[in-house]
ZAMARGU-4260 file (C-alpha; in steps of 0.2 Angstrom, whole numbers, plus 5000, padded with zeros to 4 digits):
<rodrens>
0) 4788/5224/4867 | 4797/5206/4861 | 4787/5192/4866 | 4791/5173/4861 | 4777/5165/4848
5) 4763/5156/4858 | 4767/5139/4854 | 4751/5131/4859 | 4740/5145/4849 | 4751/5142/4835
10) 4747/5123/4835 | 4728/5126/4838 | 4729/5139/4822 | 4736/5126/4811 | 4725/5112/4816
15) 4709/5116/4827 | 4698/5118/4811 | 4705/5106/4800 | 4703/5089/4809 | 4687/5079/4813
20) 4689/5078/4833 | 4698/5088/4845 | 4702/5076/4857 | 4713/5090/4867 | 4701/5104/4869
25) 4701/5115/4884 | 4685/5120/4884 | 4668/5112/4888 | 4653/5108/4874 | 4646/5125/4870
30) 4628/5128/4867 | 4618/5136/4853 | 4612/5155/4853 | 4594/5148/4853 | 4599/5138/4869
35) 4607/5150/4879 | 4593/5163/4875 | 4579/5150/4882 | 4588/5151/4899 | 4586/5172/4899
40) 4576/5178/4912 | 4564/5192/4909 | 4577/5207/4912 | 4590/5196/4902 | 4578/5194/4887
45) 4572/5212/4889 | 4591/5218/4887 | 4594/5206/4872 | 4579/5213/4862 | 4584/5230/4867
50) 4601/5229/4863 | 4612/5244/4855 | 4627/5242/4846 | 4637/5254/4853 | 4652/5256/4866
55) 4649/5248/4882 | 4656/5254/4899 | 4675/5251/4901 | 4675/5240/4917 | 4660/5230/4908
60) 4641/5231/4911 | 4637/5233/4929 | 4623/5220/4929 | 4637/5207/4921 | 4648/5213/4935
65) 4636/5209/4948 | 4634/5192/4941 | 4650/5188/4940 | 4653/5194/4959 | 4640/5181/4964
70) 4653/5169/4961 | 4663/5175/4974 | 4660/5176/4993 | 4662/5193/5001 | 4665/5203/4985
75) 4654/5215/4974 | 4653/5221/4957 | 4666/5234/4961 | 4679/5221/4964 | 4677/5214/4946
80) 4683/5222/4929 | 4679/5212/4913 | 4689/5210/4899 | 4689/5200/4880 | 4695/5185/4887
85) 4704/5177/4900 | 4719/5181/4889 | 4716/5200/4891 | 4716/5198/4910 | 4733/5189/4910
90) 4741/5200/4899 | 4736/5217/4907 | 4739/5208/4924 | 4757/5204/4920 | 4760/5222/4914
95) 4752/5230/4930 | 4761/5219/4942 | 4777/5218/4934 | 4793/5227/4924 | 4812/5227/4921
100) 4819/5219/4937 | 4805/5211/4944 | 4804/5193/4947 | 4789/5182/4946 | 4786/5162/4952
105) 4774/5153/4940 | 4767/5135/4943 | 4772/5124/4928 | 4766/5116/4917 | 4757/5131/4911
110) 4747/5142/4899 | 4763/5149/4891 | 4755/5169/4893 | 4756/5166/4912 | 4775/5166/4912
115) 4780/5173/4894 | 4771/5189/4895 | 4780/5192/4912 | 4797/5189/4902 | 4791/5201/4889
120) 4789/5215/4900 | 4808/5213/4907 | 4804/5201/4923 | 4813/5186/4927 | 4803/5170/4930
125) 4806/5155/4941 | 4796/5139/4935 | 4791/5128/4948 | 4785/5110/4942 | 4773/5102/4949
130) 4777/5083/4955 | 4774/5070/4941 | 4770/5056/4952 | 4753/5064/4956 | 4755/5082/4950
135) 4757/5090/4968 | 4761/5108/4972 | 4776/5109/4984 | 4775/5127/4993 | 4790/5126/5000
140) 4799/5124/4983 | 4788/5139/4979 | 4796/5147/4994 | 4812/5143/4989 | 4812/5149/4972
145) 4806/5167/4978 | 4819/5183/4979 | 4816/5200/4987 | 4811/5207/4970 | 4797/5195/4968
150) 4781/5203/4963 | 4769/5189/4960 | 4767/5170/4963 | 4755/5163/4948 | 4744/5146/4951
155) 4732/5138/4941 | 4720/5126/4951 | 4710/5117/4945 | 4726/5114/4933 | 4727/5114/4915
160) 4733/5103/4906 | 4735/5090/4922 | 4717/5090/4930 | 4728/5093/4948 | 4719/5102/4963
165) 4726/5108/4978 | 4719/5107/4996 | 4713/5121/5008 | 4728/5119/5017 | 4739/5121/5005
170) 4729/5136/4998 | 4731/5144/5016 | 4750/5142/5016 | 4750/5150/4998 | 4741/5164/5004
175) 4750/5165/5021 | 4766/5165/5010 | 4761/5179/4998 | 4755/5191/5012 | 4771/5188/5023
180) 4781/5193/5007 | 4769/5207/5002 | 4768/5200/4986 | 4752/5196/4974 | 4743/5178/4972
185) 4739/5178/4954 | 4726/5163/4954 | 4721/5156/4937 | 4703/5149/4942 | 4696/5146/4925
190) 4691/5127/4929 | 4684/5133/4945 | 4666/5123/4948 | 4672/5109/4938 | 4678/5098/4953
195) 4674/5081/4951 | 4670/5080/4970 | 4662/5098/4975 | 4668/5095/4992 | 4684/5099/4987
200) 4680/5118/4978 | 4691/5130/4986 | 4686/5147/4988 | 4693/5160/4976 | 4710/5169/4979
205) 4702/5185/4979 | 4690/5181/4993 | 4703/5175/5003 | 4714/5190/5004 | 4718/5207/4999
210) 4733/5200/4990 | 4723/5187/4979 | 4718/5190/4961 | 4706/5179/4953 | 4706/5175/4934
215) 4689/5168/4927 | 4681/5165/4911 | 4666/5160/4900 | 4676/5148/4890 | 4678/5135/4900
220) 4666/5128/4914 | 4651/5140/4905 | 4658/5133/4888 | 4654/5149/4880 | 4673/5152/4872
225) 4665/5163/4858 | 4658/5177/4869 | 4675/5182/4873 | 4672/5187/4890 | 4684/5185/4905
230) 4687/5195/4920 | 4698/5199/4937 | 4692/5200/4954 | 4701/5208/4966 | 4700/5218/4982
235) 4717/5228/4978 | 4707/5244/4972 | 4725/5252/4966 | 4727/5237/4955 | 4710/5237/4948
240) 4714/5256/4945 | 4729/5251/4935 | 4721/5236/4925 | 4707/5249/4921 | 4719/5263/4914
245) 4729/5248/4904 | 4713/5242/4896 | 4711/5258/4889 | 4726/5253/4875 | 4720/5236/4872
250) 4701/5232/4870 | 4693/5248/4878 | 4676/5239/4881 | 4669/5222/4877 | 4657/5216/4864
255) 4639/5224/4870 | 4631/5208/4865 | 4643/5196/4872 | 4642/5206/4889 | 4622/5202/4889
260) 4625/5185/4883 | 4637/5181/4897 | 4625/5189/4910 | 4611/5178/4904 | 4622/5163/4905
265) 4629/5167/4924 | 4612/5170/4931 | 4607/5153/4925 | 4622/5146/4931 | 4615/5130/4939
270) 4609/5125/4922 | 4624/5130/4912 | 4636/5122/4925 | 4624/5107/4927 | 4625/5103/4909
275) 4645/5105/4907 | 4646/5093/4924 | 4635/5079/4916 | 4645/5078/4901 | 4663/5078/4910
280) 4656/5065/4923 | 4650/5054/4909 | 4666/5057/4899 | 4677/5051/4916 | 4668/5035/4916
285) 4672/5032/4898 | 4690/5036/4900 | 4690/5026/4917 | 4688/5010/4907 | 4700/5016/4893
290) 4715/5017/4904 | 4712/5003/4913 | 4711/4992/4897 | 4726/5001/4889 | 4738/5003/4905
295) 4751/4995/4894 | 4753/5010/4882 | 4744/5024/4890 | 4743/5030/4907 | 4737/5044/4919
300) 4734/5053/4936 | 4715/5054/4936 | 4711/5072/4937 | 4703/5079/4952 | 4695/5094/4944
305) 4694/5102/4927 | 4690/5096/4909 | 4708/5090/4904 | 4720/5079/4910 | 4739/5076/4905
310) 4741/5057/4901 | 4757/5050/4894 | 4762/5035/4881 | 4773/5022/4887 | 4789/5019/4877
315) 4781/5029/4862 | 4787/5047/4856 | 4771/5057/4857 | 4776/5071/4843 | 4776/5058/4829
320) 4761/5049/4838 | 4752/5066/4838 | 4755/5070/4819 | 4752/5053/4812 | 4735/5052/4823
325) 4729/5068/4815 | 4733/5060/4797 | 4725/5044/4799 | 4712/5046/4812 | 4707/5065/4811
330) 4710/5066/4829 | 4720/5080/4837 | 4729/5078/4853 | 4741/5091/4862 | 4758/5085/4864
335) 4768/5090/4881 | 4781/5099/4870 | 4768/5113/4867 | 4769/5118/4884 | 4789/5115/4883
340) 4785/5099/4894 | 4798/5086/4890 | 4794/5067/4889 | 4778/5059/4881 | 4764/5067/4889
345) 4749/5074/4880 | 4734/5084/4885 | 4716/5076/4883 | 4699/5086/4886 | 4686/5078/4891
350) 4672/5092/4891 | 4664/5089/4874 | 4651/5077/4869 | 4660/5070/4855 | 4675/5063/4865
355) 4669/5045/4866 | 4670/5043/4847 | 4688/5052/4847 | 4692/5041/4859 | 4688/5025/4850
360) 4698/5032/4835 | 4713/5035/4846 | 4713/5019/4855 | 4711/5010/4838 | 4727/5020/4832
365) 4735/5018/4848 | 4735/4998/4850 | 4741/4996/4832 | 4756/5008/4835 | 4759/5001/4852
370) 4756/4982/4849 | 4761/4981/4832
</rodrens>
């Protein structure tokens, strides 16, 4: 297999642990082990105390899969396979769904693995850009890009990096489209449950159709990236069998401590998600004021969901701006070039508690750069 370097991850490998503030973080504020264990129910605490550090079940701890399935209407734990983070789920799904001569349609900008893994297995990929004015999805454009050999349509809503979201009617059109063509809808839903307005929350793709594949993870809304627990939920039993067989060649099984800790967090999801939502809500208020007073040099489409947005600089080149910002203020932003996206956009994350301090440093630098 030959695959292109992962630009975003190489960028983070260079900078993530070398700066004061990561103003482009995709995940939410994490918690300590002590804080998480304090949320454990009696069964969770007993499992943790009695934990043995051997191999675990390949599909995932059954109690963890039950807790995951509770996020999806009409699904049970048999519909869930766990992985070492969302990335393994993406990697193995693309290998299960695609091969040389196949075709995928991928909404873009996107996390690079959502299309690069498909290319690495010999599939052709058509990227469908969101409309830059409001980051809307044109379903008719998705349909026009489909071919007789299309095997999967890949979407990501709530969207990273823009914070865009689709409505139920758009989801229903996507479901109808893939069902009519006999293809799968791979739905990256790692920011689901972080909608600004909870009334806009969509049912998971896996709950809507046997053609739906829902990707989830503990890293984003739950803020527990270090657990490295992700999952695929789908009613397609044949696909689940292929994923299980492929996992035998990658991680085989998950970390035993991570599985128990993820189960604890999911059982206490109201508290964990409430914590994240509180941080996101407070940071959005700070950002509203920031963009109102700095509209002459920095603008955005306000996110509708998730914990990231995709602002753009006015009349400034974002790549040298980002480089100088790190050197001067110790603040990291993620230029759109790391998504292969042209222009002066950059990802801004607002799921962490230090965002106001990082934003103040960013604002100071930006005003100086823009206004001379």
